[in-house]
C-alpha positions, 0 to 999 in steps of 0.5 A, a space after each residue: 500500500 505504501 509503495 502504491 501510494 508513493 509514501 514512506 513508512 513512518 514511525 510515530 513521532 517521539 514523545 518530545 514531538 508527540 501529536 494528538 490527532 483528533 479526527 472530527 466527523 465531517 458532519 454533525 453526526 456522531 461528533 464528540 460533544 465534549 471533544 475539548 474536555 477530552 483533548 484536555 484530558 489527553 494533554 494531562 496524560 501526554 503533556 508535551 503533545 501538540 494537537 491537530 484536528 483533521 476531518 474524517 475521510 469520506 467515501 470520496 477520499 482516495 485510498 492514498 488520501 485515507 492513509 494520510 489520516 494517520 501520518 505523524 499521529 502519536 495518538 488518534 482520538 475519534 468516534 467509532 466509524 468506518 473511517 478507522 479502516 485505514 488504521 491498518 496502515 498506521 505506523 506501528 505503535 500509533 495509539 488509537 482511542 476509539 469512542 464507542 456508542 454507549 449501548 455497545 458496552 455490556 459491562 465487561 467490554 464492547 459487544 462489537 469487535 471488528 477493529 479489535 480483530 483486524 488491528 490485532 497484529 498490526 502494532 497499532 495500540 487500540 483502546 476503546 472508550 465508553 460514551 455516556 448514555 443520553 438521558 432520553 435515548 430515542 426508542 428503537 434507535 440503531 446502535 450506530 446512532 447519529 446523535 452527538 457522542 459524549 465521552 465518558 471522561 473517567 473511562 477515557 482517562 483509564 483507557 488513555 493511561 492504559 494505552 500509554 503504558 502499553 506503548 512503554 512496554 513496546 519500548 517506544 516511550 522515551 523519558 518524560 522528564 
C-alpha cells in the first residue's frame, strides 16, 4: 500500500514531538460533544503533545488520501466509524482511542469487535472508550446512532493511561522528564 501510494513508512513521532490527532466527523453526526474536555484530558496524560484536528475521510477520499489520516499521529482520538479502516496502515505503535456508542458496552467490554480483530497484529495500540448514555435515548434507535457522542471522561482517562503504558512496554516511550 505504501509503495502504491508513493509514501514512506513512518514511525510515530517521539514523545518530545508527540501529536494528538483528533479526527472530527465531517458532519454533525456522531461528533464528540465534549471533544475539548477530552483533548484536555489527553494533554494531562501526554503533556508535551501538540494537537491537530483533521476531518474524517469520506467515501470520496482516495485510498492514498485515507492513509494520510494517520501520518505523524502519536495518538488518534475519534468516534467509532468506518473511517478507522485505514488504521491498518498506521505506523506501528500509533495509539488509537476509539469512542464507542454507549449501548455497545455490556459491562465487561464492547459487544462489537471488528477493529479489535483486524488491528490485532498490526502494532497499532487500540483502546476503546465508553460514551455516556443520553438521558432520553430515542426508542428503537440503531446502535450506530447519529446523535452527538459524549465521552465518558473517567473511562477515557483509564483507557488513555492504559494505552500509554502499553506503548512503554513496546519500548517506544522515551523519558518524560
